[in-house]
N, C-alpha and C positions, 0 to 999 in steps of 0.2 A: 343244165340239161337233166332230164329225168332218167333215172336208172332204168334198165329194162325190167319188165314185169317178171318176177321170179317166184312169188309166193301168193297163196290165196287162203282165205278162210271163208266160212259160210255161217250164216245165221239162219236157224230154223224158224220159219214162220208158219202160221196156219195155211198159208197159200203156197208153200214150197220153200225151197232153200234160196236165200239171197246170197249169191257167191260174190265175194269181194276180192278182186285181184289187186295186190299191193306190191310195191317194188322190192321190198326187203323183208326178211323174216322179223327184223326188229320192229318194223311198222305193224306187221301182223300181230306180234306180241302186244304192242301198245294198244291196238284196236281191241284185242281180246280182254286185256286188263280193264280198259275203259268200259266195255260192255258188262263185264262182271261186277265192277264196283260202282257203276252208275256215273262215273266221272267223264270228263272231257279229255280228248286227246290234245295235249298241249303243244307238242312239237312234231311236225312232220315237214319234210321238204316239200316245196311247192311243185306240183307236176308241170310239165311243159304245156304251154298254151299261150294265147295272145295276152297282151298286158291287161285287156279288159276282162278276159276269163279269169286270169290270176287274181285280179282285184275282186272279182265276184267271189271266188273261192275263199279268199282271205276274209271277206266280209261274212260269208256264210259260216265260217268257223267261229265267229263271235256270237252266234245265236245260241243262247243258253238252252241246255237240255230241258225239254218239256215246254218250250216256247216256239213260236213260229214268227217268221218275218215274211213280208210280201216281196214279190219280184220287183215292184216299184222301189221299195226300201233298198233292196239289193243294188239296183241300178244307181240310185242316189249315192250310196256308199262307195260303189266302184268308181263313179265319176269323180267324186271328191278325192278319192285316193289317187286318181290320175291327174288331179289338178284341173279338171274340166268342170263346166257349169252344171251343177246338180239339177237345175231347172229343166235340163234336157232328159231327165230320167223317164218321163212318160214315153218318149220315142225309143228309149233303150231298154225298157222292161222286157220286151221279147228277147232281146239279145242276152239279157241276164238269165232268162229262162233257158236259152240255148247253152249258156255257160254251165248251168246246172245239169242239163242233159249230157253235156260232154265231160262232166266230172268223172275222172278215171278212178277216184278213190272214195266211193260212197262210205259213209259212217266216219271215216277219217276227216272228210270234208262233208258235213251233214246237210247235203242238198235236200233231204227229205223234210227239213224244217222250213223250207221256202215254199210258200203257198200263194195263191192268187189274192189280189187286194180285197176281194169280197169274202175271203175266208175259205173258199173252196180249195180243193187240193191242187188244182192246176194239173201238172203232169208229173211223171216219174219215169226216168229212163226212156223218154220218148213216148210213153203211153199216155193217152188222154181219155180214153173211154172209162166212165165211172165203174163199169162192171169188170174191167180187165184185172188180171191177177196182179200186175205190177202196181196199179193204183191202190188196190186193196192192201198190198204190202206196205206202201207209203203210209196209209192210214193206220195200219197195225204198228209200224215203227213209232209213229207219233203218239199213239195211245200207250204203248209200252213205256215211252219216256215220261209220260204224265202220271203213270201209276206209281 
């Protein structure tokens, strides 16, 4: 069971603040340390969600900083983790995208590293318009990690 949301932190971006609500001050501290030293957050409890969502979140956490993976890749990994046929990933790629949309802990679970198969950004926090502030924030987070 996921602890109640009690703490938050924010990341300043050229497009406004990205507020991240996390369940405990310890996880907030881990996120701040990881952002400061360029590292990856190694241990966080898994938020509540369906088994498929949790498998997607675990797979997203394995994406190295500065790299991206596709929603299709994410669906394949999640299906494998659940003991299901990864050949069904094409029909589950949208569900993987929805799992990223429902990610309650961005940055701790780096959903911004998951993009469309053609390399385009896909969506971010439910936003899909290329000119919207949230999608620009996703692009900025990816660029920041590559620098």
